[in-house]
BATI-296659 format. One line per 8 residues: number of its first residue (from 1); their letters; for each residue x, y, z of C-alpha. Coordinates in Angstrom, 3 decimals, m for minus. Example, Ala and Ser with C-alpha at 12.3 -4.5 7.8 and 13.67 -1.06 7.14 Angstrom:
2
1	AS	12.300:m4.500:7.800  13.670:m1.060:7.140
END
This chain:
767
1	MYQKLKEY	83.084:100.125:86.869  81.270:97.630:84.715  79.595:99.058:81.740  77.702:97.014:78.847  77.778:93.483:78.877  79.800:92.033:75.807  79.762:88.402:76.492  79.745:85.353:78.862
9	HVDGQKVY	81.180:81.766:79.390  80.122:78.850:81.351  82.712:76.799:83.460  80.910:74.023:85.321  78.546:75.598:87.873  80.070:79.050:87.178  79.150:81.777:84.736  81.809:84.402:83.958
17	FQYEGSSK	80.871:87.757:82.477  82.930:90.282:80.376  82.204:94.042:80.089  83.366:96.858:78.118  85.784:98.841:79.886  86.999:96.178:82.061  90.330:95.051:82.336  91.532:91.339:81.349
25	GEEPCVEV	91.164:89.054:84.251  88.369:91.185:85.939  85.584:88.719:85.357  82.665:89.080:87.634  81.201:85.604:88.421  77.819:84.120:89.236  78.274:80.417:90.794  75.448:77.937:91.494
33	IADNIFNV	76.052:76.489:95.002  72.835:74.753:95.544  69.517:74.837:93.791  68.502:77.886:95.946  71.955:79.445:96.699  73.910:81.443:94.260  77.398:83.092:94.906  78.044:86.603:93.496
41	FIDYTGMG	81.847:87.242:93.389  84.153:89.771:92.000  87.883:88.947:92.664  89.179:92.625:93.571  92.093:91.236:95.556  93.310:88.617:92.925  93.555:85.976:95.722  90.007:84.314:95.089
49	HCTRAIEG	87.748:83.347:97.767  88.904:83.865:101.280  86.246:82.310:103.548  86.550:81.049:107.018  82.873:80.782:107.721  82.498:77.942:105.035  84.413:74.936:105.810  84.399:71.135:104.975
57	ELGRRLNC	84.447:70.096:101.325  82.573:73.227:100.073  84.937:75.341:101.798  87.978:73.725:100.499  86.550:73.938:96.962  85.810:77.600:97.318  89.068:78.549:98.648  91.041:76.505:96.313
65	GKISENGK	88.919:77.945:93.331  87.606:74.649:92.417  84.223:74.067:90.796  81.219:73.631:93.034  79.321:70.465:92.548  76.352:71.124:95.041  73.781:72.839:92.967  72.705:72.031:89.412
73	LESVSWEE	72.928:74.703:86.693  70.098:73.561:84.588  70.308:76.480:81.533  72.151:79.500:80.665  70.919:81.654:78.049  71.179:85.242:76.370  67.818:87.011:76.430  66.104:90.400:75.994
81	SGVVIRTK	66.644:91.018:79.795  70.355:89.772:80.136  71.940:86.392:80.736  69.479:84.207:82.330  70.690:81.386:84.788  68.306:79.034:85.987  68.221:76.378:88.631  65.378:74.290:89.869
89	FLTVVVGD	64.218:76.793:92.350  65.744:80.064:91.192  66.226:82.192:88.048  69.046:84.861:88.091  69.288:87.427:85.445  72.625:89.401:84.866  72.640:92.570:82.812  74.729:95.543:81.988
97	NFDVDFYN	76.666:97.320:84.993  76.835:93.758:86.354  73.196:94.245:87.785  72.055:90.959:89.073  68.411:90.196:89.616  67.156:87.124:91.414  63.456:85.618:90.703  61.603:82.588:92.305
105	QEGMPLSL	60.702:79.600:90.256  57.437:81.472:89.390  59.066:84.211:87.835  58.380:86.653:90.771  61.097:88.983:91.739  62.855:88.190:95.049  65.757:90.793:94.886  66.455:93.240:92.107
113	AYRGERKR	69.632:95.421:91.765  68.992:99.040:92.389  69.237:101.201:89.174  67.975:104.472:90.361  69.692:107.587:91.480  71.290:107.124:94.854  69.984:109.684:97.291  69.326:109.927:101.151
121	NDAPSQAE	65.697:110.542:102.536  67.073:113.360:104.175  69.933:114.484:101.906  70.855:118.152:101.999  70.581:120.044:98.606  73.307:121.227:96.752  72.693:124.736:98.132  72.632:123.339:101.660
129	LQLLAKEG	75.877:121.576:101.129  77.442:124.752:99.751  76.317:126.921:102.877  77.578:124.051:105.037  80.821:124.283:103.393  81.035:128.019:103.548  80.417:127.958:107.407  83.202:125.311:107.639
137	HEASGRSG	80.856:122.386:108.403  80.544:118.927:106.953  77.478:116.853:106.415  77.524:114.146:109.096  77.347:110.450:109.018  78.343:107.818:106.588  75.074:107.505:104.858  75.541:108.114:101.260
145	ADYQVQEI	79.365:106.998:101.424  80.706:104.915:98.728  82.937:101.979:100.060  85.794:100.434:98.345  83.563:97.381:97.965  79.792:97.631:97.797  76.455:96.371:96.567  73.202:98.380:96.132
153	RSFDPKDC	69.766:96.480:95.931  66.208:97.480:95.829  63.650:97.369:98.769  60.139:96.527:98.345  57.707:98.655:100.538  56.669:95.994:102.794  60.289:94.173:103.076  61.261:93.367:106.593
161	VYGLGDKT	64.838:92.632:107.640  66.191:90.297:110.284  69.313:88.700:111.313  72.913:90.449:111.805  73.828:88.693:114.797  73.743:90.554:118.257  72.852:94.055:116.797  71.063:96.302:119.610
169	GVLNKRFY	67.622:97.672:118.910  64.435:96.067:117.482  63.565:92.853:115.889  63.143:94.478:112.517  66.231:96.207:111.205  64.680:98.012:108.334  65.560:101.541:108.072  68.709:101.061:110.491
177	EYEMWNSD	72.277:101.008:109.769  74.963:98.720:111.198  78.702:97.942:111.137  80.537:94.639:111.363  83.469:95.336:113.560  83.737:93.186:116.663  83.605:95.742:119.779  83.914:95.721:123.505
185	IPDPHEDN	81.980:98.567:124.509  81.079:98.626:128.306  78.611:101.534:128.120  74.911:100.605:128.529  74.019:99.381:124.929  71.582:101.594:123.253  69.466:101.250:120.094  71.734:103.466:118.051
193	FKSLYKSI	74.795:101.132:118.478  76.290:100.272:115.158  78.427:97.333:116.216  78.763:94.910:119.375  80.830:92.002:119.823  79.758:89.688:116.979  80.165:90.250:113.334  77.490:88.051:111.416
201	PFMLVSKE	77.060:89.663:107.931  73.909:87.803:107.251  70.560:89.574:106.558  67.187:87.780:106.206  64.502:89.373:104.189  60.707:88.725:104.586  58.617:89.534:101.612  54.937:89.556:101.123
209	KGAYGIFF	55.689:86.390:99.083  58.779:84.529:99.624  62.070:85.389:101.490  65.575:85.623:100.924  68.877:85.951:102.600  72.279:87.559:101.882  75.444:86.483:103.602  78.322:89.053:102.588
217	DNHNKTYF	81.350:86.812:103.306  84.007:89.573:103.875  86.133:89.618:106.960  87.048:93.189:106.761  85.031:95.900:108.359  81.668:95.999:106.563  78.601:98.073:106.536  74.906:97.545:106.200
225	DLGKESDA	72.529:100.524:105.466  69.087:99.020:105.547  67.112:101.885:104.487  68.307:104.720:106.296  69.778:106.359:103.556  66.798:105.762:101.211  63.638:103.641:101.836  63.911:102.389:98.182
233	YYVFGADA	67.273:100.456:98.567  69.934:98.982:101.143  73.596:99.272:100.702  76.113:96.654:102.043  79.961:97.316:101.470  83.201:96.781:102.970  86.558:98.905:103.313  88.594:96.164:101.547
241	GNLDYYFI	88.507:92.663:100.267  86.102:91.028:97.570  82.523:91.402:96.719  81.546:87.951:97.710  78.036:87.397:98.681  75.417:84.351:98.902  71.976:84.938:97.923  69.837:82.271:99.559
249	GGECLKEV	66.356:82.043:98.055  63.323:80.479:100.027  59.485:80.386:100.142  59.792:81.449:103.970  62.438:82.504:106.576  62.935:78.971:107.760  64.235:77.886:104.205  66.615:80.539:104.238
257	ISGYTWLT	67.977:80.040:107.571  68.192:76.247:106.704  70.271:77.163:103.616  72.461:79.718:105.482  73.226:77.144:108.113  74.050:74.325:105.515  76.362:76.745:103.840  78.155:77.825:107.129
265	GRAPMQQL	77.346:75.048:109.372  74.912:74.137:112.051  75.084:74.277:115.725  75.910:70.995:116.956  74.323:69.232:119.957  75.747:70.313:123.342  75.878:68.010:126.393  72.669:67.826:128.374
273	WTLGFHQS	73.930:69.319:131.344  74.477:72.693:129.660  70.838:73.435:129.277  70.716:73.503:133.117  71.232:76.595:135.190  74.413:78.357:135.399  75.505:80.720:138.346  78.403:83.029:137.808
281	RWGYESED	79.817:86.334:138.953  83.055:88.433:138.302  84.039:88.562:142.012  84.130:84.985:143.437  87.553:85.939:144.831  88.446:82.886:146.979  87.623:79.147:147.289  85.656:79.759:150.400
289	EIRSIAAG	83.423:82.387:148.614  82.910:80.183:145.272  82.094:77.153:147.653  79.553:79.404:149.764  77.814:79.601:146.207  77.307:75.789:145.557  76.200:75.402:149.357  73.745:78.258:148.751
297	MMKYDLPC	72.071:76.594:145.771  71.590:73.441:147.893  70.497:75.445:151.087  67.790:77.300:149.132  66.807:74.226:147.152  67.876:75.741:143.582  68.675:73.311:140.944  71.991:73.950:139.393
305	DCIHFDID	74.385:72.526:136.912  77.249:74.804:136.502  79.284:77.626:138.329  81.537:79.732:136.315  84.889:80.744:137.462  85.867:84.345:136.210  89.419:85.790:136.129  90.009:85.863:139.906
313	YMDHYKVF	90.736:81.939:139.561  93.917:82.604:137.570  97.499:83.355:139.038  97.659:87.169:138.279  95.029:86.698:135.361  97.820:84.529:133.570  95.724:82.018:131.316  96.293:78.151:131.795
321	TWNKETYE	97.435:78.861:135.637  95.515:78.568:139.109  95.677:81.067:141.875  96.859:78.973:144.667  96.814:81.793:147.228  93.076:82.352:147.236  91.706:79.281:145.387  94.353:76.843:147.073
329	DGAKVIAD	93.545:73.381:145.624  91.178:74.036:142.675  90.994:70.357:141.530  89.600:69.583:144.992  87.003:72.399:144.745  85.966:71.134:141.250  85.905:67.427:142.294  83.543:68.366:145.410
337	FKEVGIKA	81.413:70.510:142.826  80.906:67.165:140.864  79.966:65.182:144.030  76.796:67.507:144.210  76.124:67.532:140.408  77.679:70.937:139.671  80.162:71.478:136.846  82.910:73.985:136.600
345	VTIIDPGV	83.535:76.349:133.452  86.578:78.778:133.576  87.090:81.802:131.647  89.973:82.340:129.523  91.277:85.290:127.656  93.350:85.353:124.611  95.908:87.967:126.140  99.012:86.180:127.382
353	KVEKDYYV	101.133:88.043:129.912  104.453:89.238:129.164  106.542:87.543:131.872  109.940:85.857:131.979  109.732:82.176:132.710  105.865:82.004:132.303  105.525:78.969:130.252  102.775:79.932:127.989
361	YEEGVRNG	104.542:83.294:127.038  108.011:81.766:126.652  106.676:78.781:124.309  104.714:81.445:122.318  107.716:83.717:121.850  109.957:80.573:120.986  107.639:79.369:118.243  106.408:82.713:116.850
369	YFAKTPEG	103.201:82.380:117.884  102.110:85.972:118.651  101.022:88.872:116.498  103.817:91.050:115.623  104.265:94.786:114.473  104.988:95.540:111.119  108.689:95.727:112.097  108.601:92.323:113.078
377	EVYVNEVW	108.635:92.716:116.853  105.972:90.931:119.023  103.044:93.294:119.466  102.312:94.055:123.112  99.193:95.836:124.381  97.564:95.469:127.930  94.583:93.437:129.313  93.979:92.117:132.625
385	PGDAVYPD	97.376:90.483:133.296  99.031:93.944:132.377  101.129:94.055:129.320  99.896:91.137:127.068  100.724:89.470:123.854  97.920:88.176:121.185  98.125:84.478:119.972  98.055:84.273:116.385
393	FGKPEVRR	94.897:82.171:115.857  94.884:82.368:112.041  97.851:79.955:112.184  96.946:76.302:112.092  99.757:75.295:114.476  98.846:78.147:116.933  95.286:76.510:117.069  96.674:73.210:117.784
401	WWGEKQKF	98.899:74.596:120.529  96.130:76.577:122.042  94.019:73.260:121.741  96.549:71.214:123.555  96.856:74.090:126.240  93.181:73.188:127.355  94.674:69.859:129.252  95.590:72.218:131.937
409	LIDMGVSG	91.907:72.772:132.637  90.642:69.299:131.665  93.118:67.836:134.123  91.782:70.333:136.748  88.424:68.738:136.208  86.760:71.472:134.259  83.969:70.859:132.118  83.931:73.970:129.729
417	VWNDMNEP	85.433:76.971:128.636  84.007:80.623:128.423  86.187:82.701:125.879  86.062:86.363:126.538  88.184:89.664:125.624  88.494:88.168:122.172  87.306:90.852:119.797  90.389:91.174:120.663
425	ASFRGPLP	89.796:93.753:123.465  92.680:95.804:124.766  93.295:98.476:127.311  95.763:100.703:125.587  93.781:101.601:122.851  92.444:99.432:120.012  95.005:97.318:118.132  96.316:99.147:115.082
433	DDVVFTDE	95.132:98.105:111.844  98.508:97.155:110.613  99.598:94.760:113.395  100.637:91.531:111.492  98.578:88.505:111.761  98.222:85.211:109.738  95.227:84.047:107.783  95.707:80.411:107.369
441	DVQATHAQ	98.740:80.438:105.017  99.236:84.060:104.221  100.209:87.003:106.126  97.413:89.434:106.908  96.831:92.668:108.810  94.772:93.210:112.108  92.223:94.934:109.772  91.900:91.710:107.774
449	VHNIYGHN	91.569:89.324:110.482  89.785:91.352:113.228  86.511:90.115:112.832  87.436:86.433:112.771  89.886:86.528:115.692  87.255:85.230:118.186  86.096:82.675:115.446  89.700:81.270:115.253
457	MAKATYEG	89.849:80.962:119.067  86.797:79.271:119.385  87.737:76.773:116.769  90.976:76.164:118.548  89.356:75.769:121.950  86.629:73.339:120.356  88.962:71.190:118.557  91.304:70.947:121.570
465	WKELTGKR	88.442:69.814:123.859  87.091:67.494:121.343  90.329:65.838:120.754  91.349:65.625:124.524  88.008:64.401:125.919  85.982:62.910:123.224  82.956:64.676:124.679  80.887:67.483:123.005
473	PFVITRAC	82.992:70.659:123.858  81.269:73.213:125.727  82.432:76.474:124.563  81.207:80.046:125.100  82.194:83.020:123.312  81.925:86.777:123.333  83.049:87.548:119.871  82.304:85.516:116.697
481	YSGSQKYT	82.057:85.527:113.041  79.370:83.793:110.577  80.078:79.985:110.989  81.220:80.095:114.652  78.047:78.205:115.597  79.865:75.094:114.525  82.278:75.650:117.514  80.877:77.475:120.230
489	TGWTGDNH	77.946:79.115:122.004  77.591:82.676:122.905  76.141:85.363:125.027  75.225:89.013:124.415  78.138:90.334:126.309  78.334:93.067:128.970  74.637:93.921:129.341  73.393:96.232:132.309
497	SIWSHIRM	70.781:95.842:134.987  68.299:98.163:133.319  65.034:97.819:131.944  65.877:98.728:128.585  68.307:95.811:128.360  65.805:92.981:129.426  63.612:94.521:126.549  66.341:94.395:124.268
505	AIPQMCNL	67.321:90.772:125.031  64.453:89.293:123.211  64.809:90.680:119.724  68.757:90.320:120.320  68.674:86.699:121.111  65.924:86.076:118.162  68.232:87.699:115.741  71.233:85.865:116.790
513	GMSGMNFI	69.265:82.240:116.483  68.267:83.526:112.940  71.850:84.253:112.345  72.813:80.538:113.076  73.940:81.033:116.694  71.200:78.881:118.195  72.551:78.476:121.880  72.627:81.844:123.200
521	GTDVGGFG	71.687:84.006:126.290  72.037:86.991:128.148  73.633:87.824:131.458  70.251:87.172:133.622  69.862:90.345:135.904  72.445:92.207:133.948  76.212:92.343:134.160  76.746:96.057:134.881
529	SDCTPELF	74.831:98.344:137.358  72.717:97.255:140.276  69.842:94.930:139.735  66.529:95.511:141.540  64.380:92.724:143.124  61.755:93.151:140.421  63.998:93.245:137.457  65.601:90.072:138.505
537	ARWIQLGC	62.560:88.381:139.114  61.236:89.388:135.442  64.774:88.477:133.991  64.874:85.059:135.712  61.488:84.253:133.872  63.018:85.279:130.423  66.062:83.312:131.239  63.976:80.137:132.092
545	FSPLFRDH	63.273:79.938:128.148  66.588:81.409:126.867  68.991:78.523:125.280  71.778:79.551:127.682  70.363:80.135:131.282  73.318:82.101:133.076  72.879:84.557:136.120  76.016:86.591:135.832
553	CAKGCRGQ	77.190:90.072:137.077  80.110:92.385:137.682  82.418:92.945:140.649  81.294:96.217:142.588  77.798:95.559:141.666  74.901:94.163:143.792  75.154:90.461:144.157  72.739:88.551:141.854
561	EPWQFGEE	72.392:84.964:143.388  68.703:84.368:143.693  68.810:84.529:147.455  70.058:88.221:147.446  66.702:89.574:146.652  64.396:88.608:149.625  62.037:85.401:150.120  59.497:86.447:147.392
569	VLSISRKY	62.195:86.689:144.528  63.961:83.633:145.952  60.632:81.806:145.725  60.020:83.025:142.106  63.547:82.051:141.194  62.885:78.591:142.595  59.741:78.168:140.609  61.301:79.070:137.304
577	LNLRYELL	64.533:77.114:137.806  62.159:73.982:138.617  60.163:74.548:135.403  63.553:74.930:133.460  64.628:71.412:134.630  60.884:70.100:133.854  61.545:71.325:130.258  64.865:69.885:129.562
585	PYLYDLMH	63.724:67.039:127.406  61.801:69.487:125.369  64.709:71.895:124.979  66.931:68.914:124.227  64.642:68.193:121.388  64.962:71.449:120.074  68.563:71.604:120.103  68.528:68.268:118.258
593	ECEVTGIP	66.197:69.897:115.710  68.550:72.729:115.269  71.552:70.434:114.237  69.523:68.742:111.749  67.658:71.806:110.234  69.416:74.872:111.647  66.089:76.378:112.847  66.782:77.865:116.298
601	MMRPLVLE	65.339:76.873:119.670  64.330:80.468:120.355  62.448:81.907:117.543  60.566:85.351:116.851  56.781:84.848:116.155  57.531:85.749:112.380  59.732:82.618:111.859  56.399:80.528:112.582
609	YEGDENVK	53.699:83.006:111.313  55.431:84.857:108.558  52.256:85.869:106.887  50.772:87.597:109.932  51.223:91.335:109.815  51.036:91.400:113.751  54.132:89.546:114.421  56.667:91.072:111.890
617	NRNDEFML	57.559:93.573:114.525  56.644:91.953:117.558  59.644:92.494:119.989  58.161:91.446:123.427  57.155:87.564:122.715  58.797:84.714:121.284  58.290:80.904:120.368  60.255:78.160:122.231
625	GDRMLIAP	60.235:75.797:119.376  56.806:75.722:117.451  54.565:75.031:120.198  55.177:77.059:123.049  54.683:80.921:123.096  56.453:83.203:125.868  55.282:86.647:126.582  57.720:87.846:129.268
633	VVEQGARE	56.940:91.011:131.270  59.520:93.336:130.433  58.193:96.784:131.942  59.001:97.981:135.317  55.865:98.072:137.824  53.730:96.172:135.181  51.359:93.630:136.556  49.451:92.935:133.246
641	KLVYLPEG	50.925:91.994:129.740  49.328:92.837:126.329  49.465:89.355:124.574  49.190:88.634:120.742  48.498:85.047:119.840  48.673:83.952:116.198  46.102:81.984:114.416  44.963:78.662:116.095
649	VWYDYWTG	43.796:77.511:119.401  46.185:78.156:122.328  46.161:77.218:126.045  47.184:79.136:128.968  49.994:77.126:130.431  49.135:78.085:134.058  45.359:77.944:133.993  44.574:75.799:131.108
657	EKKEGKNF	42.181:78.545:129.747  41.540:78.141:125.912  42.201:81.099:123.741  41.388:81.878:120.199  44.303:83.089:118.123  44.738:86.112:115.958  43.820:88.096:118.790  45.195:90.507:121.297
665	FVRTAPLD	44.119:90.340:124.994  45.425:91.412:128.471  46.778:88.936:130.726  47.011:89.431:134.375  50.771:89.017:135.471  51.713:89.286:138.904  55.450:89.291:139.807  55.569:85.659:139.821
673	LCPIYVKE	53.918:84.794:136.576  55.346:84.991:133.073  52.483:84.504:130.585  52.998:81.115:128.606  50.709:79.512:125.837  50.930:76.208:124.491  49.529:75.255:120.841  46.472:72.991:120.538
681	GAVIPKYP	47.364:69.330:119.925  50.963:69.900:121.556  52.984:67.344:123.386  55.465:68.563:125.666  58.013:66.136:127.053  59.072:66.781:130.630  61.205:65.358:133.360  60.413:65.309:137.118
689	VRTHVGED	61.796:68.367:139.031  65.422:67.762:139.867  68.540:69.309:141.435  70.727:68.878:138.344  70.931:66.885:135.107  73.186:64.161:136.377  70.040:62.576:138.248  68.881:59.676:136.072
697	KDALLILE	67.541:61.325:133.028  66.222:58.206:131.575  64.210:57.149:134.592  60.777:58.830:133.709  59.607:61.014:130.795  56.386:62.774:131.212  54.345:63.400:128.096  52.264:66.403:128.819
705	AYPGEGTY	49.402:66.306:126.242  47.059:69.214:125.306  43.648:68.991:123.654  43.584:68.766:119.950  45.346:66.511:117.521  49.099:66.613:116.591  52.315:64.506:116.098  55.717:65.256:117.874
713	WHYQDNGE	59.152:63.712:117.521  61.221:63.059:120.542  65.008:62.413:120.559  66.898:60.572:123.373  70.541:59.902:123.673  73.394:59.789:126.229  73.697:63.552:126.463  77.414:63.488:126.487
721	DFAYRKGA	79.561:62.279:123.446  79.197:61.913:119.779  78.057:58.053:119.685  74.598:59.685:118.563  76.247:60.496:115.277  76.868:56.634:114.643  73.292:55.751:115.481  73.198:55.563:119.499
729	FNEYQIRS	70.029:57.264:119.814  66.338:56.686:120.274  63.764:58.494:118.228  60.004:58.398:119.066  56.998:59.457:117.107  54.258:60.585:119.284  50.798:61.046:118.184  48.166:62.812:120.247
737	KDGRVEVE	44.479:63.252:119.917  42.442:64.939:122.463  44.572:63.566:125.383  45.099:59.890:123.782  48.684:59.604:123.260  50.428:56.734:121.165  54.133:56.356:121.198  56.155:54.467:118.519
745	KIHEGYRP	59.933:54.026:118.789  61.159:54.722:115.038  64.690:54.424:115.757  66.467:52.354:118.560  70.179:52.789:119.406  70.208:53.829:123.112  68.567:52.350:126.360  64.936:53.091:126.814
753	YVRMEVKT	63.128:55.082:129.375  62.243:52.971:132.357  58.864:54.523:132.437  56.929:56.963:130.306  53.755:58.833:131.741  51.168:60.662:129.928  49.791:63.633:131.871  46.575:65.329:130.246
761	RKMIWPR	46.161:68.918:131.074  42.898:70.027:132.642  41.437:72.870:130.687  39.155:75.878:131.559  36.714:76.663:129.074  35.825:80.448:128.908  32.346:81.223:129.760
END
């Protein structure tokens, strides 16, 4: 499309380019967003930027076409290689054909446009294609396809790719292909699935030297071929919309993640109780049954902070109603739960039942709040309540209305909302592409807003809860888009009670974390199929160290409450639930760190040890923060675990044994043991074991110190509202050297701990 570069002109932080053969007004643009972030933009639609991921002042500037003021364009010049744009940290060279190359501040290439011939590794020859055509066959797959909007960029041989949200398979996405189209797929998710519930078109590339990310901000169905077509390059493209991507450069993956989350928003602090244990099931069909779950948690001495109410609590699955036949006095149930420290979270789907005199339906129809057919009728499909209509969350007034509707749940005493079926899902086939929705102030089709439907629903829910309660809203979502982390937590959807899914959970959650979604989890034990005692024991160990710790399963499957699997598994569950509650202050520190830096709580080893070749494809271990390494057992029948420790000195959490890093070794791992290693010089803040977060969290803080020297920052606030953003928090600098601990309060704005206690771990020195 673009040929020889003719000229360029600079407008503030933007550089526009004119090419031979291009039409008037078709001026590709490169804009400096920050010193390490560039936007590459071609306005194919003529509508300018259309971003829902980037909000606040920067988002307003982008959507209005105003000049960015966040980065500093230091110089632009026409040199032999092309037009050279420089900032403090990056150099961009734009040449013929709108080829855009990115270099670091030392002049080393980070990412180059691909200029060679496009060809699949396994592409059939011309003769083979002719033979296939003669026999009435076609070459299969989309590899090699051209999209209406696309970019092709070069790979270096050792580049590794991460991110892209909740995609299945392994940690390193190099050589795979994916699609961004939010999809409700109940079948067991396998490695070859191209799409799942979330569309986060953000990829990170770790290089031999340096790293970068590309965020392709296009809400339409998009595609990423990450070397399947050819190991020399990757392709990303879309069925429609603009070429609109952000290049984020960095010396390491952490810098790229910080840049991406600065751009799209960082996951805010959640209420402290959300870090506790959540018990759930689709199939708690009555008040008596759900009361028995709370009673069981107390009977078996299992810490618990939350019980989830699935669709059975609603009156015929109608949103913002209560089933008084089987759940009777819902407010009384929830109040009784609160008396013993247990919160209630209720599921809400977007589908509104078509029913005369049902207030939500009638209000929505009267005000024009539902999606329509191209002919102007309210569009009807089917979900749980039967015939149902879909709120048009792209309209600000619909989001406000939906947010106000949360008052029904809040008045019942509910503490959080779980948004499900918001891809949006439907039972009578997928919504047609031409169903009419709204994207803020313009009419749009389902094809254009499908990937941001769950995002807009989460935004509506979050803003409603924040306005109505003043507390940090707890919202969980199944579907989302880039930037949703500002409004919602998430889980990986309808997984299954199979060993391949517990194995997949680790890279899946790690890639979600690197994609901005910090507070995520899987359904412990698996949602579909029947869990075995051994699988549940291993999954409860993994769940203990996942940001969101929820046990959930489907109606018709074996019950998965911890007492359903016999005394041995019950004892194991109690052990790891107690450990989870001990680690709450450490987890809360990591959540605070994420709001400040964007770095997730749960991290692949490569995020901390990027230069170590042994961790770039490590799928079965992860870091919890930067000082705890978790190596769960994820193989049926295994009672040993091959563990890799990166460089440095580590200590076995259970035995205190000292281990030298940069080594593989076999750790004995009976059914009740998940291998855990703590870094030399670490201090781990802990609480005493408790039954729920509501017990006095500020009575005692235990500082567990390990041999060596280190510094740790600990954070403390009320764990509920937004007062911390006005300074109502304490921050402590903790220095540790060989068991001697010094604590200095470096910010004071909240009540102090009644007592701090230092606990020095006893170590075993290997013979």
